PDB file of N, H, CA, C and O in Angstrom:
ATOM      1  N   MET A   1      81.303  40.453 132.530  1.00  0.00           N
ATOM      2  CA  MET A   1      80.710  39.215 132.155  1.00  0.00           C
ATOM      3  C   MET A   1      80.880  38.216 133.409  1.00  0.00           C
ATOM      4  O   MET A   1      81.894  38.172 134.106  1.00  0.00           O
ATOM      5  N   THR A   2      79.929  37.557 133.559  1.00  0.00           N
ATOM      6  H   THR A   2      79.105  37.592 132.993  1.00  0.00           H
ATOM      7  CA  THR A   2      80.027  36.488 134.615  1.00  0.00           C
ATOM      8  C   THR A   2      80.787  35.290 134.083  1.00  0.00           C
ATOM      9  O   THR A   2      80.939  35.076 132.880  1.00  0.00           O
ATOM     10  N   HIS A   3      81.255  34.519 135.062  1.00  0.00           N
ATOM     11  H   HIS A   3      81.131  34.693 136.039  1.00  0.00           H
ATOM     12  CA  HIS A   3      82.140  33.342 134.726  1.00  0.00           C
ATOM     13  C   HIS A   3      81.281  32.359 133.974  1.00  0.00           C
ATOM     14  O   HIS A   3      81.817  31.669 133.106  1.00  0.00           O
ATOM     15  N   GLY A   4      79.995  32.235 134.230  1.00  0.00           N
ATOM     16  H   GLY A   4      79.560  32.796 134.935  1.00  0.00           H
ATOM     17  CA  GLY A   4      79.232  31.277 133.538  1.00  0.00           C
ATOM     18  C   GLY A   4      79.104  31.560 131.991  1.00  0.00           C
ATOM     19  O   GLY A   4      79.159  30.647 131.168  1.00  0.00           O
ATOM     20  N   TRP A   5      78.935  32.845 131.660  1.00  0.00           N
ATOM     21  H   TRP A   5      78.891  33.587 132.329  1.00  0.00           H
ATOM     22  CA  TRP A   5      79.000  33.236 130.247  1.00  0.00           C
ATOM     23  C   TRP A   5      80.278  32.973 129.564  1.00  0.00           C
ATOM     24  O   TRP A   5      80.292  32.572 128.400  1.00  0.00           O
ATOM     25  N   ILE A   6      81.307  33.175 130.214  1.00  0.00           N
ATOM     26  H   ILE A   6      81.295  33.501 131.159  1.00  0.00           H
ATOM     27  CA  ILE A   6      82.557  32.975 129.661  1.00  0.00           C
ATOM     28  C   ILE A   6      82.747  31.493 129.378  1.00  0.00           C
ATOM     29  O   ILE A   6      83.206  31.099 128.306  1.00  0.00           O
ATOM     30  N   VAL A   7      82.379  30.670 130.380  1.00  0.00           N
ATOM     31  H   VAL A   7      82.007  30.990 131.251  1.00  0.00           H
ATOM     32  CA  VAL A   7      82.588  29.226 130.152  1.00  0.00           C
ATOM     33  C   VAL A   7      81.668  28.760 129.013  1.00  0.00           C
ATOM     34  O   VAL A   7      82.076  27.902 128.230  1.00  0.00           O
ATOM     35  N   PHE A   8      80.393  29.314 128.888  1.00  0.00           N
ATOM     36  H   PHE A   8      80.062  30.010 129.524  1.00  0.00           H
ATOM     37  CA  PHE A   8      79.413  28.858 127.964  1.00  0.00           C
ATOM     38  C   PHE A   8      80.012  29.300 126.519  1.00  0.00           C
ATOM     39  O   PHE A   8      80.052  28.511 125.574  1.00  0.00           O
ATOM     40  N   LEU A   9      80.428  30.508 126.451  1.00  0.00           N
ATOM     41  H   LEU A   9      80.396  31.148 127.218  1.00  0.00           H
ATOM     42  CA  LEU A   9      80.921  30.994 125.040  1.00  0.00           C
ATOM     43  C   LEU A   9      82.245  30.241 124.591  1.00  0.00           C
ATOM     44  O   LEU A   9      82.474  30.024 123.402  1.00  0.00           O
ATOM     45  N   TRP A  10      83.079  29.865 125.584  1.00  0.00           N
ATOM     46  H   TRP A  10      82.893  30.041 126.551  1.00  0.00           H
ATOM     47  CA  TRP A  10      84.253  29.121 125.334  1.00  0.00           C
ATOM     48  C   TRP A  10      83.903  27.732 124.815  1.00  0.00           C
ATOM     49  O   TRP A  10      84.544  27.235 123.889  1.00  0.00           O
ATOM     50  N   ILE A  11      82.854  27.080 125.425  1.00  0.00           N
ATOM     51  H   ILE A  11      82.333  27.483 126.177  1.00  0.00           H
ATOM     52  CA  ILE A  11      82.420  25.797 125.070  1.00  0.00           C
ATOM     53  C   ILE A  11      81.820  25.776 123.693  1.00  0.00           C
ATOM     54  O   ILE A  11      82.072  24.852 122.920  1.00  0.00           O
ATOM     55  N   VAL A  12      80.970  26.856 123.347  1.00  0.00           N
ATOM     56  H   VAL A  12      80.766  27.607 123.975  1.00  0.00           H
ATOM     57  CA  VAL A  12      80.437  26.897 121.985  1.00  0.00           C
ATOM     58  C   VAL A  12      81.545  27.087 120.982  1.00  0.00           C
ATOM     59  O   VAL A  12      81.491  26.451 119.930  1.00  0.00           O
ATOM     60  N   VAL A  13      82.566  27.925 121.225  1.00  0.00           N
ATOM     61  H   VAL A  13      82.610  28.442 122.079  1.00  0.00           H
ATOM     62  CA  VAL A  13      83.732  27.999 120.295  1.00  0.00           C
ATOM     63  C   VAL A  13      84.382  26.679 120.109  1.00  0.00           C
ATOM     64  O   VAL A  13      84.671  26.265 118.986  1.00  0.00           O
ATOM     65  N   MET A  14      84.611  26.023 121.183  1.00  0.00           N
ATOM     66  H   MET A  14      84.377  26.359 122.095  1.00  0.00           H
ATOM     67  CA  MET A  14      85.359  24.674 121.140  1.00  0.00           C
ATOM     68  C   MET A  14      84.467  23.631 120.281  1.00  0.00           C
ATOM     69  O   MET A  14      84.971  22.814 119.511  1.00  0.00           O
ATOM     70  N   VAL A  15      83.105  23.760 120.505  1.00  0.00           N
ATOM     71  H   VAL A  15      82.695  24.424 121.130  1.00  0.00           H
ATOM     72  CA  VAL A  15      82.339  22.775 119.681  1.00  0.00           C
ATOM     73  C   VAL A  15      82.492  23.064 118.191  1.00  0.00           C
ATOM     74  O   VAL A  15      82.715  22.160 117.386  1.00  0.00           O
ATOM     75  N   PHE A  16      82.366  24.372 117.836  1.00  0.00           N
ATOM     76  H   PHE A  16      82.185  25.106 118.491  1.00  0.00           H
ATOM     77  CA  PHE A  16      82.573  24.694 116.446  1.00  0.00           C
ATOM     78  C   PHE A  16      83.967  24.329 115.854  1.00  0.00           C
ATOM     79  O   PHE A  16      84.133  23.916 114.706  1.00  0.00           O
ATOM     80  N   CYS A  17      84.961  24.535 116.787  1.00  0.00           N
ATOM     81  H   CYS A  17      84.825  24.871 117.720  1.00  0.00           H
ATOM     82  CA  CYS A  17      86.288  24.252 116.426  1.00  0.00           C
ATOM     83  C   CYS A  17      86.438  22.641 116.125  1.00  0.00           C
ATOM     84  O   CYS A  17      86.996  22.147 115.145  1.00  0.00           O
ATOM     85  N   GLY A  18      85.859  22.008 117.109  1.00  0.00           N
ATOM     86  H   GLY A  18      85.406  22.409 117.905  1.00  0.00           H
ATOM     87  CA  GLY A  18      85.953  20.520 116.964  1.00  0.00           C
ATOM     88  C   GLY A  18      85.206  19.966 115.711  1.00  0.00           C
ATOM     89  O   GLY A  18      85.652  18.995 115.100  1.00  0.00           O
ATOM     90  N   ILE A  19      84.116  20.574 115.361  1.00  0.00           N
ATOM     91  H   ILE A  19      83.753  21.363 115.857  1.00  0.00           H
ATOM     92  CA  ILE A  19      83.406  20.270 114.129  1.00  0.00           C
ATOM     93  C   ILE A  19      84.312  20.546 112.921  1.00  0.00           C
ATOM     94  O   ILE A  19      84.474  19.733 112.011  1.00  0.00           O
ATOM     95  N   GLY A  20      84.906  21.786 112.985  1.00  0.00           N
ATOM     96  H   GLY A  20      84.775  22.446 113.724  1.00  0.00           H
ATOM     97  CA  GLY A  20      85.738  22.276 111.833  1.00  0.00           C
ATOM     98  C   GLY A  20      86.966  21.437 111.809  1.00  0.00           C
ATOM     99  O   GLY A  20      87.502  21.360 110.703  1.00  0.00           O
ATOM    100  N   TRP A  21      87.522  20.799 112.776  1.00  0.00           N
ATOM    101  H   TRP A  21      87.086  20.862 113.675  1.00  0.00           H
ATOM    102  CA  TRP A  21      88.558  19.901 112.777  1.00  0.00           C
ATOM    103  C   TRP A  21      88.183  18.610 112.176  1.00  0.00           C
ATOM    104  O   TRP A  21      88.850  18.100 111.276  1.00  0.00           O
ATOM    105  N   ALA A  22      87.034  18.035 112.706  1.00  0.00           N
ATOM    106  H   ALA A  22      86.491  18.449 113.437  1.00  0.00           H
ATOM    107  CA  ALA A  22      86.633  16.683 112.375  1.00  0.00           C
ATOM    108  C   ALA A  22      86.103  16.495 110.937  1.00  0.00           C
ATOM    109  O   ALA A  22      86.292  15.456 110.306  1.00  0.00           O
ATOM    110  N   VAL A  23      85.440  17.541 110.463  1.00  0.00           N
ATOM    111  H   VAL A  23      85.286  18.386 110.976  1.00  0.00           H
ATOM    112  CA  VAL A  23      84.952  17.466 109.135  1.00  0.00           C
ATOM    113  C   VAL A  23      86.079  17.810 108.007  1.00  0.00           C
ATOM    114  O   VAL A  23      86.826  18.788 108.049  1.00  0.00           O
ATOM    115  N   SER A  24      86.055  16.938 107.120  1.00  0.00           N
ATOM    116  H   SER A  24      85.448  16.144 107.086  1.00  0.00           H
ATOM    117  CA  SER A  24      87.193  17.117 106.039  1.00  0.00           C
ATOM    118  C   SER A  24      86.915  18.350 105.243  1.00  0.00           C
ATOM    119  O   SER A  24      85.824  18.535 104.704  1.00  0.00           O
ATOM    120  N   SER A  25      87.899  19.183 105.173  1.00  0.00           N
ATOM    121  H   SER A  25      88.786  19.033 105.611  1.00  0.00           H
ATOM    122  CA  SER A  25      87.813  20.475 104.404  1.00  0.00           C
ATOM    123  C   SER A  25      87.451  20.109 102.980  1.00  0.00           C
ATOM    124  O   SER A  25      86.629  20.779 102.356  1.00  0.00           O
ATOM    125  N   GLU A  26      88.047  19.065 102.466  1.00  0.00           N
ATOM    126  H   GLU A  26      88.714  18.520 102.974  1.00  0.00           H
ATOM    127  CA  GLU A  26      87.814  18.705 101.050  1.00  0.00           C
ATOM    128  C   GLU A  26      86.354  18.333 100.901  1.00  0.00           C
ATOM    129  O   GLU A  26      85.698  18.835  99.989  1.00  0.00           O
ATOM    130  N   ASP A  27      85.802  17.457 101.772  1.00  0.00           N
ATOM    131  H   ASP A  27      86.336  17.048 102.513  1.00  0.00           H
ATOM    132  CA  ASP A  27      84.369  17.096 101.652  1.00  0.00           C
ATOM    133  C   ASP A  27      83.595  18.188 101.735  1.00  0.00           C
ATOM    134  O   ASP A  27      82.690  18.346 100.916  1.00  0.00           O
ATOM    135  N   GLY A  28      83.838  19.124 102.755  1.00  0.00           N
ATOM    136  H   GLY A  28      84.573  18.996 103.421  1.00  0.00           H
ATOM    137  CA  GLY A  28      82.984  20.364 102.870  1.00  0.00           C
ATOM    138  C   GLY A  28      83.030  21.229 101.550  1.00  0.00           C
ATOM    139  O   GLY A  28      82.010  21.780 101.136  1.00  0.00           O
ATOM    140  N   TRP A  29      84.180  21.326 100.935  1.00  0.00           N
ATOM    141  H   TRP A  29      85.009  20.879 101.271  1.00  0.00           H
ATOM    142  CA  TRP A  29      84.198  22.005  99.695  1.00  0.00           C
ATOM    143  C   TRP A  29      83.352  21.434  98.614  1.00  0.00           C
ATOM    144  O   TRP A  29      82.630  22.122  97.893  1.00  0.00           O
ATOM    145  N   TRP A  30      83.473  20.152  98.536  1.00  0.00           N
ATOM    146  H   TRP A  30      84.060  19.593  99.122  1.00  0.00           H
ATOM    147  CA  TRP A  30      82.667  19.526  97.551  1.00  0.00           C
ATOM    148  C   TRP A  30      81.207  19.594  97.791  1.00  0.00           C
ATOM    149  O   TRP A  30      80.445  19.712  96.831  1.00  0.00           O
ATOM    150  N   GLU A  31      80.761  19.528  99.015  1.00  0.00           N
ATOM    151  H   GLU A  31      81.379  19.433  99.795  1.00  0.00           H
ATOM    152  CA  GLU A  31      79.356  19.670  99.346  1.00  0.00           C
ATOM    153  C   GLU A  31      78.856  21.077  99.188  1.00  0.00           C
ATOM    154  O   GLU A  31      77.691  21.223  98.816  1.00  0.00           O
ATOM    155  N   THR A  32      79.603  22.131  99.428  1.00  0.00           N
ATOM    156  H   THR A  32      80.549  22.013  99.729  1.00  0.00           H
ATOM    157  CA  THR A  32      79.130  23.495  99.560  1.00  0.00           C
ATOM    158  C   THR A  32      79.525  24.400  98.324  1.00  0.00           C
ATOM    159  O   THR A  32      78.755  25.268  97.913  1.00  0.00           O
ATOM    160  N   GLU A  33      80.712  24.169  97.772  1.00  0.00           N
ATOM    161  H   GLU A  33      81.338  23.464  98.105  1.00  0.00           H
ATOM    162  CA  GLU A  33      81.173  25.085  96.763  1.00  0.00           C
ATOM    163  C   GLU A  33      81.231  24.434  95.362  1.00  0.00           C
ATOM    164  O   GLU A  33      81.056  25.156  94.381  1.00  0.00           O
ATOM    165  N   SER A  34      81.432  23.305  95.233  1.00  0.00           N
ATOM    166  H   SER A  34      81.574  22.719  96.030  1.00  0.00           H
ATOM    167  CA  SER A  34      81.681  22.686  93.922  1.00  0.00           C
ATOM    168  C   SER A  34      80.649  22.859  92.829  1.00  0.00           C
ATOM    169  O   SER A  34      80.923  22.786  91.631  1.00  0.00           O
ATOM    170  N   TRP A  35      79.331  23.118  93.368  1.00  0.00           N
ATOM    171  H   TRP A  35      79.108  23.178  94.341  1.00  0.00           H
ATOM    172  CA  TRP A  35      78.286  23.211  92.432  1.00  0.00           C
ATOM    173  C   TRP A  35      78.352  24.535  91.576  1.00  0.00           C
ATOM    174  O   TRP A  35      77.643  24.670  90.579  1.00  0.00           O
ATOM    175  N   ARG A  36      79.172  25.440  91.975  1.00  0.00           N
ATOM    176  H   ARG A  36      79.748  25.331  92.785  1.00  0.00           H
ATOM    177  CA  ARG A  36      79.278  26.812  91.272  1.00  0.00           C
ATOM    178  C   ARG A  36      80.210  26.622  90.063  1.00  0.00           C
ATOM    179  O   ARG A  36      80.339  27.592  89.316  1.00  0.00           O
ATOM    180  N   TYR A  37      80.854  25.527  89.791  1.00  0.00           N
ATOM    181  H   TYR A  37      80.750  24.739  90.398  1.00  0.00           H
ATOM    182  CA  TYR A  37      81.827  25.555  88.605  1.00  0.00           C
ATOM    183  C   TYR A  37      81.400  24.444  87.756  1.00  0.00           C
ATOM    184  O   TYR A  37      80.950  23.388  88.201  1.00  0.00           O
ATOM    185  N   ASN A  38      81.574  24.746  86.397  1.00  0.00           N
ATOM    186  H   ASN A  38      81.940  25.603  86.036  1.00  0.00           H
ATOM    187  CA  ASN A  38      81.404  23.658  85.361  1.00  0.00           C
ATOM    188  C   ASN A  38      82.282  22.506  85.581  1.00  0.00           C
ATOM    189  O   ASN A  38      81.836  21.368  85.431  1.00  0.00           O
ATOM    190  N   ASP A  39      83.446  22.707  85.910  1.00  0.00           N
ATOM    191  H   ASP A  39      83.809  23.632  86.032  1.00  0.00           H
ATOM    192  CA  ASP A  39      84.456  21.579  86.142  1.00  0.00           C
ATOM    193  C   ASP A  39      85.018  21.768  87.495  1.00  0.00           C
ATOM    194  O   ASP A  39      86.049  22.416  87.675  1.00  0.00           O
ATOM    195  N   PRO A  40      84.343  21.204  88.457  1.00  0.00           N
ATOM    196  CA  PRO A  40      84.700  21.327  89.873  1.00  0.00           C
ATOM    197  C   PRO A  40      86.137  20.853  90.217  1.00  0.00           C
ATOM    198  O   PRO A  40      86.822  21.489  91.018  1.00  0.00           O
ATOM    199  N   ALA A  41      86.599  19.697  89.589  1.00  0.00           N
ATOM    200  H   ALA A  41      86.042  19.180  88.938  1.00  0.00           H
ATOM    201  CA  ALA A  41      87.891  19.180  89.815  1.00  0.00           C
ATOM    202  C   ALA A  41      89.024  20.242  89.500  1.00  0.00           C
ATOM    203  O   ALA A  41      89.995  20.476  90.219  1.00  0.00           O
ATOM    204  N   ALA A  42      88.740  20.793  88.385  1.00  0.00           N
ATOM    205  H   ALA A  42      87.951  20.603  87.801  1.00  0.00           H
ATOM    206  CA  ALA A  42      89.719  21.864  87.938  1.00  0.00           C
ATOM    207  C   ALA A  42      89.865  23.174  88.868  1.00  0.00           C
ATOM    208  O   ALA A  42      90.871  23.883  88.836  1.00  0.00           O
ATOM    209  N   ASN A  43      88.821  23.404  89.649  1.00  0.00           N
ATOM    210  H   ASN A  43      88.004  22.828  89.675  1.00  0.00           H
ATOM    211  CA  ASN A  43      88.682  24.556  90.511  1.00  0.00           C
ATOM    212  C   ASN A  43      88.866  24.210  91.881  1.00  0.00           C
ATOM    213  O   ASN A  43      88.770  25.134  92.688  1.00  0.00           O
ATOM    214  N   GLN A  44      89.121  23.013  92.325  1.00  0.00           N
ATOM    215  H   GLN A  44      89.198  22.263  91.669  1.00  0.00           H
ATOM    216  CA  GLN A  44      89.240  22.602  93.592  1.00  0.00           C
ATOM    217  C   GLN A  44      90.515  23.188  94.234  1.00  0.00           C
ATOM    218  O   GLN A  44      91.585  23.239  93.626  1.00  0.00           O
ATOM    219  N   PRO A  45      90.337  23.635  95.526  1.00  0.00           N
ATOM    220  CA  PRO A  45      91.596  24.269  96.145  1.00  0.00           C
ATOM    221  C   PRO A  45      92.690  23.111  96.409  1.00  0.00           C
ATOM    222  O   PRO A  45      92.425  21.911  96.474  1.00  0.00           O
ATOM    223  N   SER A  46      93.828  23.629  96.532  1.00  0.00           N
ATOM    224  H   SER A  46      94.044  24.604  96.479  1.00  0.00           H
ATOM    225  CA  SER A  46      95.037  22.683  96.711  1.00  0.00           C
ATOM    226  C   SER A  46      94.920  22.042  98.075  1.00  0.00           C
ATOM    227  O   SER A  46      94.152  22.427  98.956  1.00  0.00           O
ATOM    228  N   ASP A  47      95.775  21.007  98.162  1.00  0.00           N
ATOM    229  H   ASP A  47      96.399  20.695  97.446  1.00  0.00           H
ATOM    230  CA  ASP A  47      95.918  20.288  99.534  1.00  0.00           C
ATOM    231  C   ASP A  47      96.422  21.330 100.599  1.00  0.00           C
ATOM    232  O   ASP A  47      95.992  21.285 101.751  1.00  0.00           O
ATOM    233  N   THR A  48      97.281  22.207 100.224  1.00  0.00           N
ATOM    234  H   THR A  48      97.631  22.244  99.288  1.00  0.00           H
ATOM    235  CA  THR A  48      97.858  23.198 101.134  1.00  0.00           C
ATOM    236  C   THR A  48      96.717  24.141 101.719  1.00  0.00           C
ATOM    237  O   THR A  48      96.675  24.456 102.909  1.00  0.00           O
ATOM    238  N   ALA A  49      95.758  24.577 100.724  1.00  0.00           N
ATOM    239  H   ALA A  49      95.792  24.321  99.758  1.00  0.00           H
ATOM    240  CA  ALA A  49      94.694  25.412 101.271  1.00  0.00           C
ATOM    241  C   ALA A  49      93.829  24.601 102.232  1.00  0.00           C
ATOM    242  O   ALA A  49      93.390  25.118 103.259  1.00  0.00           O
ATOM    243  N   PHE A  50      93.596  23.400 101.921  1.00  0.00           N
ATOM    244  H   PHE A  50      93.953  22.980 101.087  1.00  0.00           H
ATOM    245  CA  PHE A  50      92.847  22.516 102.909  1.00  0.00           C
ATOM    246  C   PHE A  50      93.513  22.397 104.308  1.00  0.00           C
ATOM    247  O   PHE A  50      92.842  22.501 105.334  1.00  0.00           O
ATOM    248  N   GLU A  51      94.817  22.181 104.319  1.00  0.00           N
ATOM    249  H   GLU A  51      95.362  22.097 103.485  1.00  0.00           H
ATOM    250  CA  GLU A  51      95.554  22.119 105.484  1.00  0.00           C
ATOM    251  C   GLU A  51      95.620  23.422 106.308  1.00  0.00           C
ATOM    252  O   GLU A  51      95.577  23.404 107.538  1.00  0.00           O
ATOM    253  N   LEU A  52      95.724  24.537 105.592  1.00  0.00           N
ATOM    254  H   LEU A  52      95.759  24.551 104.592  1.00  0.00           H
ATOM    255  CA  LEU A  52      95.764  25.900 106.218  1.00  0.00           C
ATOM    256  C   LEU A  52      94.307  26.083 106.901  1.00  0.00           C
ATOM    257  O   LEU A  52      94.214  26.662 107.983  1.00  0.00           O
ATOM    258  N   SER A  53      93.284  25.618 106.294  1.00  0.00           N
ATOM    259  H   SER A  53      93.359  25.147 105.415  1.00  0.00           H
ATOM    260  CA  SER A  53      91.970  25.853 106.958  1.00  0.00           C
ATOM    261  C   SER A  53      91.949  25.041 108.282  1.00  0.00           C
ATOM    262  O   SER A  53      91.371  25.536 109.250  1.00  0.00           O
ATOM    263  N   ARG A  54      92.546  23.817 108.384  1.00  0.00           N
ATOM    264  H   ARG A  54      93.015  23.415 107.597  1.00  0.00           H
ATOM    265  CA  ARG A  54      92.685  23.231 109.644  1.00  0.00           C
ATOM    266  C   ARG A  54      93.600  23.937 110.596  1.00  0.00           C
ATOM    267  O   ARG A  54      93.318  23.925 111.794  1.00  0.00           O
ATOM    268  N   ILE A  55      94.612  24.517 110.189  1.00  0.00           N
ATOM    269  H   ILE A  55      94.841  24.527 109.215  1.00  0.00           H
ATOM    270  CA  ILE A  55      95.481  25.294 110.969  1.00  0.00           C
ATOM    271  C   ILE A  55      94.769  26.479 111.454  1.00  0.00           C
ATOM    272  O   ILE A  55      95.001  26.858 112.601  1.00  0.00           O
ATOM    273  N   LYS A  56      93.958  27.090 110.744  1.00  0.00           N
ATOM    274  H   LYS A  56      93.770  26.782 109.812  1.00  0.00           H
ATOM    275  CA  LYS A  56      93.179  28.230 111.147  1.00  0.00           C
ATOM    276  C   LYS A  56      92.175  27.852 112.274  1.00  0.00           C
ATOM    277  O   LYS A  56      91.958  28.654 113.183  1.00  0.00           O
ATOM    278  N   VAL A  57      91.545  26.611 112.225  1.00  0.00           N
ATOM    279  H   VAL A  57      91.721  25.959 111.487  1.00  0.00           H
ATOM    280  CA  VAL A  57      90.739  26.134 113.267  1.00  0.00           C
ATOM    281  C   VAL A  57      91.511  25.981 114.503  1.00  0.00           C
ATOM    282  O   VAL A  57      90.967  26.360 115.541  1.00  0.00           O
ATOM    283  N   VAL A  58      92.711  25.478 114.560  1.00  0.00           N
ATOM    284  H   VAL A  58      93.153  25.170 113.717  1.00  0.00           H
ATOM    285  CA  VAL A  58      93.411  25.346 115.766  1.00  0.00           C
ATOM    286  C   VAL A  58      93.837  26.827 116.361  1.00  0.00           C
ATOM    287  O   VAL A  58      93.864  27.049 117.572  1.00  0.00           O
ATOM    288  N   ALA A  59      94.138  27.729 115.441  1.00  0.00           N
ATOM    289  H   ALA A  59      94.115  27.548 114.457  1.00  0.00           H
ATOM    290  CA  ALA A  59      94.528  29.056 115.892  1.00  0.00           C
ATOM    291  C   ALA A  59      93.308  29.735 116.481  1.00  0.00           C
ATOM    292  O   ALA A  59      93.481  30.499 117.431  1.00  0.00           O
ATOM    293  N   VAL A  60      92.113  29.530 116.013  1.00  0.00           N
ATOM    294  H   VAL A  60      91.972  28.909 115.242  1.00  0.00           H
ATOM    295  CA  VAL A  60      90.923  30.079 116.599  1.00  0.00           C
ATOM    296  C   VAL A  60      90.690  29.437 118.060  1.00  0.00           C
ATOM    297  O   VAL A  60      90.391  30.155 119.014  1.00  0.00           O
ATOM    298  N   ALA A  61      90.838  28.093 118.173  1.00  0.00           N
ATOM    299  H   ALA A  61      91.080  27.510 117.399  1.00  0.00           H
ATOM    300  CA  ALA A  61      90.732  27.492 119.487  1.00  0.00           C
ATOM    301  C   ALA A  61      91.702  28.033 120.463  1.00  0.00           C
ATOM    302  O   ALA A  61      91.284  28.348 121.577  1.00  0.00           O
ATOM    303  N   VAL A  62      93.042  28.186 120.143  1.00  0.00           N
ATOM    304  H   VAL A  62      93.381  27.931 119.237  1.00  0.00           H
ATOM    305  CA  VAL A  62      93.984  28.788 120.942  1.00  0.00           C
ATOM    306  C   VAL A  62      93.625  30.117 121.277  1.00  0.00           C
ATOM    307  O   VAL A  62      93.667  30.402 122.474  1.00  0.00           O
ATOM    308  N   VAL A  63      93.291  30.965 120.490  1.00  0.00           N
ATOM    309  H   VAL A  63      93.257  30.734 119.518  1.00  0.00           H
ATOM    310  CA  VAL A  63      92.937  32.437 120.718  1.00  0.00           C
ATOM    311  C   VAL A  63      91.757  32.396 121.779  1.00  0.00           C
ATOM    312  O   VAL A  63      91.815  33.079 122.802  1.00  0.00           O
ATOM    313  N   ALA A  64      90.669  31.554 121.488  1.00  0.00           N
ATOM    314  H   ALA A  64      90.621  31.000 120.657  1.00  0.00           H
ATOM    315  CA  ALA A  64      89.533  31.582 122.234  1.00  0.00           C
ATOM    316  C   ALA A  64      89.842  31.106 123.675  1.00  0.00           C
ATOM    317  O   ALA A  64      89.232  31.554 124.646  1.00  0.00           O
ATOM    318  N   THR A  65      90.826  30.168 123.764  1.00  0.00           N
ATOM    319  H   THR A  65      91.321  29.804 122.975  1.00  0.00           H
ATOM    320  CA  THR A  65      91.159  29.724 125.141  1.00  0.00           C
ATOM    321  C   THR A  65      91.899  30.797 125.820  1.00  0.00           C
ATOM    322  O   THR A  65      91.619  31.069 126.987  1.00  0.00           O
ATOM    323  N   LEU A  66      92.829  31.435 125.182  1.00  0.00           N
ATOM    324  H   LEU A  66      93.057  31.214 124.233  1.00  0.00           H
ATOM    325  CA  LEU A  66      93.565  32.570 125.782  1.00  0.00           C
ATOM    326  C   LEU A  66      92.597  33.528 126.216  1.00  0.00           C
ATOM    327  O   LEU A  66      92.665  33.919 127.382  1.00  0.00           O
ATOM    328  N   ALA A  67      91.611  34.011 125.377  1.00  0.00           N
ATOM    329  H   ALA A  67      91.555  33.694 124.430  1.00  0.00           H
ATOM    330  CA  ALA A  67      90.599  35.074 125.712  1.00  0.00           C
ATOM    331  C   ALA A  67      89.786  34.673 126.923  1.00  0.00           C
ATOM    332  O   ALA A  67      89.506  35.462 127.825  1.00  0.00           O
ATOM    333  N   ALA A  68      89.402  33.334 126.893  1.00  0.00           N
ATOM    334  H   ALA A  68      89.629  32.692 126.160  1.00  0.00           H
ATOM    335  CA  ALA A  68      88.605  32.823 128.042  1.00  0.00           C
ATOM    336  C   ALA A  68      89.402  33.020 129.402  1.00  0.00           C
ATOM    337  O   ALA A  68      88.898  33.510 130.413  1.00  0.00           O
ATOM    338  N   ILE A  69      90.685  32.582 129.296  1.00  0.00           N
ATOM    339  H   ILE A  69      91.094  32.184 128.475  1.00  0.00           H
ATOM    340  CA  ILE A  69      91.523  32.694 130.461  1.00  0.00           C
ATOM    341  C   ILE A  69      91.802  34.191 130.886  1.00  0.00           C
ATOM    342  O   ILE A  69      91.845  34.542 132.065  1.00  0.00           O
ATOM    343  N   GLY A  70      91.969  34.963 129.909  1.00  0.00           N
ATOM    344  H   GLY A  70      91.933  34.678 128.951  1.00  0.00           H
ATOM    345  CA  GLY A  70      92.151  36.375 130.250  1.00  0.00           C
ATOM    346  C   GLY A  70      90.900  37.055 130.793  1.00  0.00           C
ATOM    347  O   GLY A  70      91.033  37.970 131.606  1.00  0.00           O
ATOM    348  N   LEU A  71      89.737  36.675 130.407  1.00  0.00           N
ATOM    349  H   LEU A  71      89.629  35.932 129.747  1.00  0.00           H
ATOM    350  CA  LEU A  71      88.441  37.202 130.915  1.00  0.00           C
ATOM    351  C   LEU A  71      88.195  36.595 132.302  1.00  0.00           C
ATOM    352  O   LEU A  71      87.619  37.242 133.177  1.00  0.00           O
ATOM    353  N   TRP A  72      88.596  35.463 132.476  1.00  0.00           N
ATOM    354  H   TRP A  72      89.064  34.937 131.765  1.00  0.00           H
ATOM    355  CA  TRP A  72      88.318  34.738 133.812  1.00  0.00           C
ATOM    356  C   TRP A  72      88.882  35.596 134.990  1.00  0.00           C
ATOM    357  O   TRP A  72      88.767  35.201 136.151  1.00  0.00           O
TER     358      TRP A  72
END
């Protein structure tokens, strides 16, 4: 791979990670998943689950950064 593609793909991953960090996981769940349930409030994931989703976004950003450095 050329250096340009590595930088481009890293930027794309960072944009998606930024969006994943900025958008509230709880709001995203209410917009995309709550319609599936008769009682959405009873089926809403816990606060811990929402925080783990943010931790996963950070982990993806770290791994993508390390991969970009390794490919460079």
